C-alpha positions in Angstrom: -9.4 14.8 -15.6 -11.5 14.6 -18.8 -8.6 16.2 -20.8 -6.3 12.9 -19.8 -9.2 10.9 -20.5 -9.6 12.6 -24.4 -5.9 12.0 -24.6 -5.8 8.3 -24.3 -9.0 7.4 -25.6 -7.5 5.8 -28.4 -4.9 4.1 -26.4 -6.5 1.7 -24.4 -9.6 -0.5 -25.0 -11.6 0.1 -21.4 -11.2 3.6 -19.8 -12.0 3.6 -15.9 -12.2 6.7 -13.6 -11.2 6.5 -10.2 -13.0 9.4 -7.5 -12.4 9.7 -3.8 -15.6 10.9 -3.3 -19.7 11.2 -3.9 -19.3 14.9 -4.5 -16.4 14.2 -6.9 -18.7 11.8 -8.4 -21.9 13.7 -8.7 -19.2 16.9 -9.9 -18.2 14.4 -13.0 -21.8 13.7 -13.8 -21.8 11.2 -17.0 -19.1 10.3 -18.9 -20.1 8.0 -21.5 -16.5 7.1 -22.7 -15.5 5.7 -19.1 -16.8 4.0 -16.1 -16.6 6.0 -13.4 -16.1 4.1 -9.8 -15.8 5.2 -6.5 -12.9 4.5 -3.9 -14.0 1.4 -2.4 -11.4 2.1 0.9 -11.5 4.9 3.6 -8.3 6.4 3.0 -7.5 8.0 0.1 -4.5 8.3 -1.1 -2.7 7.5 -4.7 -2.6 3.7 -3.8 -6.2 3.7 -2.7 -7.4 4.7 -6.1 -5.0 2.6 -8.0 -6.2 -0.3 -6.3 -9.8 0.5 -6.6 -9.0 1.2 -10.2 -7.2 -2.5 -10.7 -10.3 -4.3 -8.8 -12.7 -2.3 -11.7 -10.5 -2.7 -14.5 -11.2 -6.0 -16.4 -8.0 -6.1 -18.6 -4.7 -7.8 -17.9 -2.8 -4.6 -17.7 -3.7 -1.0 -16.8 -2.1 2.0 -17.6 -2.7 4.2 -14.7 -2.7 8.4 -15.2 -2.9 10.8 -12.7 -6.1 13.6 -13.3 -4.0 16.4 -12.8 -1.5 15.8 -15.6 -3.3 17.8 -18.7 -0.3 16.7 -21.3 -0.5 13.1 -20.7 1.2 11.7 -24.0 -0.6 9.0 -26.2 2.2 8.5 -27.7 4.3 7.5 -24.4 0.9 5.8 -22.8 0.8 3.6 -26.2 4.7 2.8 -25.6 4.3 1.6 -21.8 1.7 -0.5 -22.8 3.6 -2.4 -25.7 6.3 -2.8 -23.2 4.2 -4.7 -20.4 4.7 -8.3 -21.9 6.4 -10.1 -19.7 6.9 -7.8 -16.9 4.3 -6.8 -13.8 5.0 -3.2 -14.2 6.8 -0.9 -16.5 7.2 2.6 -15.0 9.4 6.1 -16.2 12.4 6.6 -14.3 14.5 10.0 -14.0 18.4 9.9 -14.3 18.1 10.7 -10.6 16.6 7.4 -9.8 12.9 9.0 -9.1 10.1 7.1 -10.8 6.5 7.8 -12.3 4.3 5.2 -10.8 1.0 7.4 -11.4 2.1 7.4 -15.2 2.8 3.4 -15.8 1.3 0.2 -16.6 0.6 -2.7 -14.4 0.0 -6.3 -14.4 -3.9 -5.7 -12.9 -4.1 -8.8 -10.5 -0.4 -9.0 -9.4 -0.3 -5.0 -9.1 -3.9 -5.4 -6.5 -2.0 -8.0 -4.7 0.7 -6.0 -4.1 -1.2 -2.9 -3.5 -3.6 -4.9 -0.8 -0.1 -6.0 1.2 1.2 -2.8 0.9 -1.9 -1.2 2.6 -1.9 -4.4 5.1 1.5 -3.3 5.8 0.8 0.2 6.8 2.0 1.7 3.8 -0.2 4.1 1.5 2.0 5.2 -1.1 2.7 3.6 -4.4 6.6 3.1 -3.4 4.6 0.6 -0.7 2.9 -1.3 -4.0 6.1 -1.1 -6.2 8.2 -2.7 -3.0 6.0 -5.6 -3.3 6.2 -6.0 -7.0 9.0 -8.3 -9.1 9.9 -7.9 -12.8 9.6 -4.4 -13.3 10.8 -2.8 -16.2 11.8 0.8 -15.5 12.1 2.9 -18.8 14.3 6.3 -19.1 12.7 9.5 -19.2 15.8 9.9 -22.1 14.2 7.6 -24.1 10.6 8.8 -23.6 11.7 12.3 -24.8 12.1 10.6 -28.9 8.0 11.0 -27.8 7.9 14.3 -25.8 10.9 16.2 -26.1 10.3 18.2 -23.0 8.3 15.5 -20.9 5.4 17.5 -20.4 3.1 14.3 -20.1 4.8 14.6 -16.1 3.7 18.2 -15.7 1.1 18.3 -12.7 -1.2 20.9 -12.2 -1.9 21.0 -8.6 -1.8 25.0 -8.0 -3.2 27.9 -9.8 0.5 28.8 -10.3 0.8 25.6 -12.1 -2.7 25.9 -14.0 -1.3 29.4 -15.1 2.0 27.8 -16.3 0.2 25.0 -18.1 -2.2 27.6 -19.8 0.8 29.6 -21.3 2.3 26.6 -22.2 -0.3 25.5 -24.2 -0.7 29.0 -25.8 2.7 28.7 -27.5 2.4 24.8 -28.0 0.9 22.0 -29.9 -0.9 20.8 -27.1 -4.3 22.4 -28.0 
């Protein structure tokens, strides 16, 4: 989580870290560069975490990032923020149509309303929120390869095998 924060400290003016439990809050400790907030809602899901973050952010737009992406690209993050003018979301999209809603920029108040509506509808995933948004700008991962050739920004580390793969990539890459 702190690696993600370190990679984007100079990209956004405000940093908010959302944690899902008191135990995570204690484990994280004090992070001087960020405000740490605890999920307000009992259901722990990416959508609930996003909504908690949207409700805590003071800015008009928020760059949403997952804690398990060790190679988040500051250049791609900055580009997504640059592209958010006049839209409610900027979301990377793969050629097969799949999207990266957890590495995207959202208009905070609009996205918070869309997230609350999705939860009220019984939808607890990011696609539920996105389905309630209008004026979304999708950006092709082909275009993002100009900034991150191997699209390492989207590599998630969720298992020990993922960690080993990430360590091997770190040893032989520029992501030090």
